[in-house]
PDB file of N, CA, C and O in Angstrom:
ATOM      1  N   MET A   1      -6.845  22.026  27.154  1.00  0.00           N
ATOM      2  CA  MET A   1      -6.393  20.782  26.544  1.00  0.00           C
ATOM      3  C   MET A   1      -7.568  19.806  26.416  1.00  0.00           C
ATOM      4  O   MET A   1      -7.659  19.070  25.434  1.00  0.00           O
ATOM      5  N   LEU A   2      -8.446  19.802  27.385  1.00  0.00           N
ATOM      6  CA  LEU A   2      -9.609  18.920  27.341  1.00  0.00           C
ATOM      7  C   LEU A   2     -10.516  19.276  26.169  1.00  0.00           C
ATOM      8  O   LEU A   2     -11.141  18.400  25.571  1.00  0.00           O
ATOM      9  N   LYS A   3     -10.582  20.548  25.849  1.00  0.00           N
ATOM     10  CA  LYS A   3     -11.403  20.997  24.722  1.00  0.00           C
ATOM     11  C   LYS A   3     -10.868  20.417  23.410  1.00  0.00           C
ATOM     12  O   LYS A   3     -11.648  20.049  22.531  1.00  0.00           O
ATOM     13  N   ASN A   4      -9.558  20.337  23.278  1.00  0.00           N
ATOM     14  CA  ASN A   4      -8.953  19.767  22.076  1.00  0.00           C
ATOM     15  C   ASN A   4      -9.347  18.303  21.901  1.00  0.00           C
ATOM     16  O   ASN A   4      -9.621  17.861  20.786  1.00  0.00           O
ATOM     17  N   TRP A   5      -9.376  17.559  22.989  1.00  0.00           N
ATOM     18  CA  TRP A   5      -9.761  16.150  22.923  1.00  0.00           C
ATOM     19  C   TRP A   5     -11.224  16.010  22.516  1.00  0.00           C
ATOM     20  O   TRP A   5     -11.571  15.128  21.731  1.00  0.00           O
ATOM     21  N   LYS A   6     -12.068  16.868  23.042  1.00  0.00           N
ATOM     22  CA  LYS A   6     -13.489  16.827  22.683  1.00  0.00           C
ATOM     23  C   LYS A   6     -13.670  17.154  21.209  1.00  0.00           C
ATOM     24  O   LYS A   6     -14.466  16.519  20.517  1.00  0.00           O
ATOM     25  N   ASP A   7     -12.932  18.142  20.735  1.00  0.00           N
ATOM     26  CA  ASP A   7     -12.999  18.493  19.317  1.00  0.00           C
ATOM     27  C   ASP A   7     -12.516  17.334  18.442  1.00  0.00           C
ATOM     28  O   ASP A   7     -13.084  17.065  17.384  1.00  0.00           O
ATOM     29  N   LEU A   8     -11.481  16.664  18.887  1.00  0.00           N
ATOM     30  CA  LEU A   8     -10.935  15.545  18.131  1.00  0.00           C
ATOM     31  C   LEU A   8     -11.945  14.404  18.050  1.00  0.00           C
ATOM     32  O   LEU A   8     -12.095  13.780  17.000  1.00  0.00           O
ATOM     33  N   ILE A   9     -12.623  14.137  19.134  1.00  0.00           N
ATOM     34  CA  ILE A   9     -13.607  13.058  19.159  1.00  0.00           C
ATOM     35  C   ILE A   9     -14.811  13.405  18.286  1.00  0.00           C
ATOM     36  O   ILE A   9     -15.354  12.539  17.600  1.00  0.00           O
ATOM     37  N   LYS A  10     -15.224  14.667  18.311  1.00  0.00           N
ATOM     38  CA  LYS A  10     -16.390  15.089  17.539  1.00  0.00           C
ATOM     39  C   LYS A  10     -16.076  15.326  16.063  1.00  0.00           C
ATOM     40  O   LYS A  10     -16.993  15.463  15.253  1.00  0.00           O
ATOM     41  N   ASP A  11     -14.808  15.374  15.709  1.00  0.00           N
ATOM     42  CA  ASP A  11     -14.401  15.649  14.332  1.00  0.00           C
ATOM     43  C   ASP A  11     -14.863  14.512  13.424  1.00  0.00           C
ATOM     44  O   ASP A  11     -14.492  13.356  13.625  1.00  0.00           O
ATOM     45  N   GLU A  12     -15.666  14.847  12.434  1.00  0.00           N
ATOM     46  CA  GLU A  12     -16.192  13.836  11.528  1.00  0.00           C
ATOM     47  C   GLU A  12     -15.528  13.890  10.164  1.00  0.00           C
ATOM     48  O   GLU A  12     -15.950  13.189   9.245  1.00  0.00           O
ATOM     49  N   GLU A  13     -14.513  14.695  10.019  1.00  0.00           N
ATOM     50  CA  GLU A  13     -13.792  14.747   8.760  1.00  0.00           C
ATOM     51  C   GLU A  13     -12.898  13.533   8.643  1.00  0.00           C
ATOM     52  O   GLU A  13     -12.476  12.957   9.646  1.00  0.00           O
ATOM     53  N   GLY A  14     -12.621  13.161   7.450  1.00  0.00           N
ATOM     54  CA  GLY A  14     -11.750  12.023   7.221  1.00  0.00           C
ATOM     55  C   GLY A  14     -12.171  11.305   5.963  1.00  0.00           C
ATOM     56  O   GLY A  14     -13.049  11.759   5.229  1.00  0.00           O
ATOM     57  N   MET A  15     -11.541  10.191   5.727  1.00  0.00           N
ATOM     58  CA  MET A  15     -11.844   9.448   4.516  1.00  0.00           C
ATOM     59  C   MET A  15     -13.092   8.607   4.729  1.00  0.00           C
ATOM     60  O   MET A  15     -13.238   7.919   5.739  1.00  0.00           O
ATOM     61  N   GLY A  16     -13.975   8.678   3.766  1.00  0.00           N
ATOM     62  CA  GLY A  16     -15.180   7.887   3.811  1.00  0.00           C
ATOM     63  C   GLY A  16     -14.999   6.568   3.096  1.00  0.00           C
ATOM     64  O   GLY A  16     -13.943   6.295   2.526  1.00  0.00           O
ATOM     65  N   THR A  17     -16.019   5.764   3.129  1.00  0.00           N
ATOM     66  CA  THR A  17     -15.967   4.450   2.508  1.00  0.00           C
ATOM     67  C   THR A  17     -15.755   4.549   1.001  1.00  0.00           C
ATOM     68  O   THR A  17     -15.004   3.766   0.420  1.00  0.00           O
ATOM     69  N   VAL A  18     -16.414   5.506   0.382  1.00  0.00           N
ATOM     70  CA  VAL A  18     -16.288   5.644  -1.074  1.00  0.00           C
ATOM     71  C   VAL A  18     -14.858   5.956  -1.468  1.00  0.00           C
ATOM     72  O   VAL A  18     -14.351   5.400  -2.442  1.00  0.00           O
ATOM     73  N   GLU A  19     -14.208   6.824  -0.739  1.00  0.00           N
ATOM     74  CA  GLU A  19     -12.817   7.173  -1.050  1.00  0.00           C
ATOM     75  C   GLU A  19     -11.900   5.970  -0.899  1.00  0.00           C
ATOM     76  O   GLU A  19     -11.017   5.750  -1.728  1.00  0.00           O
ATOM     77  N   VAL A  20     -12.107   5.191   0.158  1.00  0.00           N
ATOM     78  CA  VAL A  20     -11.266   4.009   0.379  1.00  0.00           C
ATOM     79  C   VAL A  20     -11.480   2.999  -0.742  1.00  0.00           C
ATOM     80  O   VAL A  20     -10.516   2.419  -1.241  1.00  0.00           O
ATOM     81  N   ILE A  21     -12.725   2.784  -1.143  1.00  0.00           N
ATOM     82  CA  ILE A  21     -13.015   1.843  -2.225  1.00  0.00           C
ATOM     83  C   ILE A  21     -12.381   2.321  -3.530  1.00  0.00           C
ATOM     84  O   ILE A  21     -11.833   1.510  -4.277  1.00  0.00           O
ATOM     85  N   LEU A  22     -12.447   3.615  -3.816  1.00  0.00           N
ATOM     86  CA  LEU A  22     -11.829   4.142  -5.035  1.00  0.00           C
ATOM     87  C   LEU A  22     -10.316   3.946  -5.035  1.00  0.00           C
ATOM     88  O   LEU A  22      -9.730   3.605  -6.063  1.00  0.00           O
ATOM     89  N   ILE A  23      -9.693   4.161  -3.897  1.00  0.00           N
ATOM     90  CA  ILE A  23      -8.246   3.947  -3.795  1.00  0.00           C
ATOM     91  C   ILE A  23      -7.905   2.487  -4.049  1.00  0.00           C
ATOM     92  O   ILE A  23      -6.948   2.187  -4.762  1.00  0.00           O
ATOM     93  N   ILE A  24      -8.678   1.584  -3.472  1.00  0.00           N
ATOM     94  CA  ILE A  24      -8.428   0.152  -3.670  1.00  0.00           C
ATOM     95  C   ILE A  24      -8.611  -0.226  -5.138  1.00  0.00           C
ATOM     96  O   ILE A  24      -7.810  -0.983  -5.684  1.00  0.00           O
ATOM     97  N   VAL A  25      -9.654   0.291  -5.778  1.00  0.00           N
ATOM     98  CA  VAL A  25      -9.897  -0.008  -7.194  1.00  0.00           C
ATOM     99  C   VAL A  25      -8.737   0.490  -8.057  1.00  0.00           C
ATOM    100  O   VAL A  25      -8.300  -0.213  -8.969  1.00  0.00           O
ATOM    101  N   VAL A  26      -8.242   1.675  -7.781  1.00  0.00           N
ATOM    102  CA  VAL A  26      -7.122   2.217  -8.547  1.00  0.00           C
ATOM    103  C   VAL A  26      -5.870   1.361  -8.345  1.00  0.00           C
ATOM    104  O   VAL A  26      -5.156   1.070  -9.305  1.00  0.00           O
ATOM    105  N   LEU A  27      -5.604   0.960  -7.109  1.00  0.00           N
ATOM    106  CA  LEU A  27      -4.427   0.130  -6.841  1.00  0.00           C
ATOM    107  C   LEU A  27      -4.521  -1.225  -7.533  1.00  0.00           C
ATOM    108  O   LEU A  27      -3.543  -1.703  -8.107  1.00  0.00           O
ATOM    109  N   VAL A  28      -5.699  -1.842  -7.477  1.00  0.00           N
ATOM    110  CA  VAL A  28      -5.876  -3.131  -8.156  1.00  0.00           C
ATOM    111  C   VAL A  28      -5.703  -2.956  -9.664  1.00  0.00           C
ATOM    112  O   VAL A  28      -5.090  -3.798 -10.320  1.00  0.00           O
ATOM    113  N   GLY A  29      -6.236  -1.875 -10.210  1.00  0.00           N
ATOM    114  CA  GLY A  29      -6.061  -1.602 -11.631  1.00  0.00           C
ATOM    115  C   GLY A  29      -4.602  -1.452 -12.014  1.00  0.00           C
ATOM    116  O   GLY A  29      -4.168  -1.981 -13.037  1.00  0.00           O
ATOM    117  N   LEU A  30      -3.843  -0.734 -11.201  1.00  0.00           N
ATOM    118  CA  LEU A  30      -2.416  -0.563 -11.483  1.00  0.00           C
ATOM    119  C   LEU A  30      -1.670  -1.888 -11.420  1.00  0.00           C
ATOM    120  O   LEU A  30      -0.780  -2.146 -12.231  1.00  0.00           O
ATOM    121  N   VAL A  31      -2.030  -2.717 -10.465  1.00  0.00           N
ATOM    122  CA  VAL A  31      -1.387  -4.033 -10.351  1.00  0.00           C
ATOM    123  C   VAL A  31      -1.693  -4.872 -11.589  1.00  0.00           C
ATOM    124  O   VAL A  31      -0.808  -5.542 -12.123  1.00  0.00           O
ATOM    125  N   LEU A  32      -2.936  -4.836 -12.043  1.00  0.00           N
ATOM    126  CA  LEU A  32      -3.294  -5.616 -13.237  1.00  0.00           C
ATOM    127  C   LEU A  32      -2.578  -5.100 -14.484  1.00  0.00           C
ATOM    128  O   LEU A  32      -2.155  -5.889 -15.330  1.00  0.00           O
ATOM    129  N   ILE A  33      -2.443  -3.795 -14.599  1.00  0.00           N
ATOM    130  CA  ILE A  33      -1.782  -3.212 -15.769  1.00  0.00           C
ATOM    131  C   ILE A  33      -0.290  -3.545 -15.780  1.00  0.00           C
ATOM    132  O   ILE A  33       0.268  -3.880 -16.825  1.00  0.00           O
ATOM    133  N   PHE A  34       0.350  -3.452 -14.617  1.00  0.00           N
ATOM    134  CA  PHE A  34       1.804  -3.640 -14.532  1.00  0.00           C
ATOM    135  C   PHE A  34       2.182  -4.988 -13.944  1.00  0.00           C
ATOM    136  O   PHE A  34       3.247  -5.121 -13.341  1.00  0.00           O
ATOM    137  N   LYS A  35       1.329  -5.988 -14.108  1.00  0.00           N
ATOM    138  CA  LYS A  35       1.553  -7.311 -13.506  1.00  0.00           C
ATOM    139  C   LYS A  35       2.882  -7.929 -13.952  1.00  0.00           C
ATOM    140  O   LYS A  35       3.644  -8.429 -13.124  1.00  0.00           O
ATOM    141  N   GLU A  36       3.155  -7.894 -15.241  1.00  0.00           N
ATOM    142  CA  GLU A  36       4.382  -8.515 -15.745  1.00  0.00           C
ATOM    143  C   GLU A  36       5.626  -7.821 -15.198  1.00  0.00           C
ATOM    144  O   GLU A  36       6.578  -8.485 -14.786  1.00  0.00           O
ATOM    145  N   GLN A  37       5.621  -6.495 -15.192  1.00  0.00           N
ATOM    146  CA  GLN A  37       6.780  -5.760 -14.690  1.00  0.00           C
ATOM    147  C   GLN A  37       6.987  -6.013 -13.203  1.00  0.00           C
ATOM    148  O   GLN A  37       8.120  -6.178 -12.750  1.00  0.00           O
ATOM    149  N   ILE A  38       5.898  -6.044 -12.446  1.00  0.00           N
ATOM    150  CA  ILE A  38       5.998  -6.304 -11.005  1.00  0.00           C
ATOM    151  C   ILE A  38       6.551  -7.705 -10.765  1.00  0.00           C
ATOM    152  O   ILE A  38       7.395  -7.900  -9.891  1.00  0.00           O
ATOM    153  N   THR A  39       6.079  -8.680 -11.538  1.00  0.00           N
ATOM    154  CA  THR A  39       6.558 -10.061 -11.396  1.00  0.00           C
ATOM    155  C   THR A  39       8.046 -10.152 -11.697  1.00  0.00           C
ATOM    156  O   THR A  39       8.781 -10.832 -10.982  1.00  0.00           O
ATOM    157  N   LYS A  40       8.497  -9.474 -12.749  1.00  0.00           N
ATOM    158  CA  LYS A  40       9.924  -9.497 -13.097  1.00  0.00           C
ATOM    159  C   LYS A  40      10.772  -8.884 -11.983  1.00  0.00           C
ATOM    160  O   LYS A  40      11.823  -9.420 -11.632  1.00  0.00           O
ATOM    161  N   ILE A  41      10.314  -7.765 -11.432  1.00  0.00           N
ATOM    162  CA  ILE A  41      11.072  -7.098 -10.372  1.00  0.00           C
ATOM    163  C   ILE A  41      11.156  -7.976  -9.137  1.00  0.00           C
ATOM    164  O   ILE A  41      12.227  -8.116  -8.546  1.00  0.00           O
ATOM    165  N   VAL A  42      10.030  -8.571  -8.742  1.00  0.00           N
ATOM    166  CA  VAL A  42      10.012  -9.422  -7.548  1.00  0.00           C
ATOM    167  C   VAL A  42      10.897 -10.642  -7.752  1.00  0.00           C
ATOM    168  O   VAL A  42      11.649 -11.018  -6.853  1.00  0.00           O
ATOM    169  N   ASN A  43      10.816 -11.266  -8.925  1.00  0.00           N
ATOM    170  CA  ASN A  43      11.675 -12.426  -9.202  1.00  0.00           C
ATOM    171  C   ASN A  43      13.145 -12.037  -9.186  1.00  0.00           C
ATOM    172  O   ASN A  43      13.978 -12.789  -8.679  1.00  0.00           O
ATOM    173  N   SER A  44      13.472 -10.879  -9.730  1.00  0.00           N
ATOM    174  CA  SER A  44      14.855 -10.412  -9.733  1.00  0.00           C
ATOM    175  C   SER A  44      15.365 -10.204  -8.309  1.00  0.00           C
ATOM    176  O   SER A  44      16.492 -10.577  -7.979  1.00  0.00           O
ATOM    177  N   ILE A  45      14.529  -9.611  -7.480  1.00  0.00           N
ATOM    178  CA  ILE A  45      14.918  -9.370  -6.082  1.00  0.00           C
ATOM    179  C   ILE A  45      15.154 -10.684  -5.356  1.00  0.00           C
ATOM    180  O   ILE A  45      16.141 -10.825  -4.634  1.00  0.00           O
ATOM    181  N   PHE A  46      14.248 -11.661  -5.542  1.00  0.00           N
ATOM    182  CA  PHE A  46      14.415 -12.951  -4.868  1.00  0.00           C
ATOM    183  C   PHE A  46      15.638 -13.695  -5.385  1.00  0.00           C
ATOM    184  O   PHE A  46      16.315 -14.379  -4.618  1.00  0.00           O
ATOM    185  N   ASN A  47      15.930 -13.572  -6.680  1.00  0.00           N
ATOM    186  CA  ASN A  47      17.137 -14.209  -7.214  1.00  0.00           C
ATOM    187  C   ASN A  47      18.392 -13.606  -6.591  1.00  0.00           C
ATOM    188  O   ASN A  47      19.321 -14.337  -6.247  1.00  0.00           O
ATOM    189  N   LYS A  48      18.431 -12.285  -6.441  1.00  0.00           N
ATOM    190  CA  LYS A  48      19.581 -11.637  -5.815  1.00  0.00           C
ATOM    191  C   LYS A  48      19.723 -12.062  -4.365  1.00  0.00           C
ATOM    192  O   LYS A  48      20.832 -12.317  -3.896  1.00  0.00           O
ATOM    193  N   ILE A  49      18.617 -12.139  -3.659  1.00  0.00           N
ATOM    194  CA  ILE A  49      18.651 -12.570  -2.255  1.00  0.00           C
ATOM    195  C   ILE A  49      19.188 -13.993  -2.159  1.00  0.00           C
ATOM    196  O   ILE A  49      20.019 -14.291  -1.300  1.00  0.00           O
ATOM    197  N   THR A  50      18.713 -14.871  -3.041  1.00  0.00           N
ATOM    198  CA  THR A  50      19.152 -16.260  -3.024  1.00  0.00           C
ATOM    199  C   THR A  50      20.643 -16.370  -3.320  1.00  0.00           C
ATOM    200  O   THR A  50      21.354 -17.122  -2.653  1.00  0.00           O
ATOM    201  N   LYS A  51      21.120 -15.628  -4.311  1.00  0.00           N
ATOM    202  CA  LYS A  51      22.553 -15.665  -4.648  1.00  0.00           C
ATOM    203  C   LYS A  51      23.407 -15.146  -3.493  1.00  0.00           C
ATOM    204  O   LYS A  51      24.465 -15.704  -3.200  1.00  0.00           O
ATOM    205  N   GLN A  52      22.954 -14.088  -2.845  1.00  0.00           N
ATOM    206  CA  GLN A  52      23.750 -13.521  -1.748  1.00  0.00           C
ATOM    207  C   GLN A  52      23.726 -14.410  -0.504  1.00  0.00           C
ATOM    208  O   GLN A  52      24.700 -14.443   0.248  1.00  0.00           O
ATOM    209  N   THR A  53      22.634 -15.123  -0.281  1.00  0.00           N
ATOM    210  CA  THR A  53      22.599 -16.016   0.890  1.00  0.00           C
ATOM    211  C   THR A  53      23.467 -17.241   0.663  1.00  0.00           C
ATOM    212  O   THR A  53      23.962 -17.837   1.619  1.00  0.00           O
ATOM    213  N   GLU A  54      23.658 -17.621  -0.592  1.00  0.00           N
ATOM    214  CA  GLU A  54      24.538 -18.758  -0.869  1.00  0.00           C
ATOM    215  C   GLU A  54      25.989 -18.419  -0.564  1.00  0.00           C
ATOM    216  O   GLU A  54      26.779 -19.307  -0.246  1.00  0.00           O
ATOM    217  N   LYS A  55      26.347 -17.140  -0.656  1.00  0.00           N
ATOM    218  CA  LYS A  55      27.713 -16.707  -0.368  1.00  0.00           C
ATOM    219  C   LYS A  55      28.025 -16.792   1.117  1.00  0.00           C
ATOM    220  O   LYS A  55      29.179 -16.952   1.513  1.00  0.00           O
ATOM    221  N   ILE A  56      26.990 -16.684   1.929  1.00  0.00           N
ATOM    222  CA  ILE A  56      27.197 -16.654   3.395  1.00  0.00           C
ATOM    223  C   ILE A  56      27.413 -18.002   3.914  1.00  0.00           C
ATOM    224  O   ILE A  56      27.603 -18.176   5.118  1.00  0.00           O
TER     225      ILE A  56
END
């Protein structure tokens, strides 16, 4: 079992900085492309929440 922990600590595989930056760039791009749709969905959700809280 101790060998497994040593292997885990020495394991250098994983996501690097470049991969993380690329993921962030893609996510920001998607947000910019679908900004209007995202805004409409969020506003719709908040309107429903507001209407339902008024009933309580």
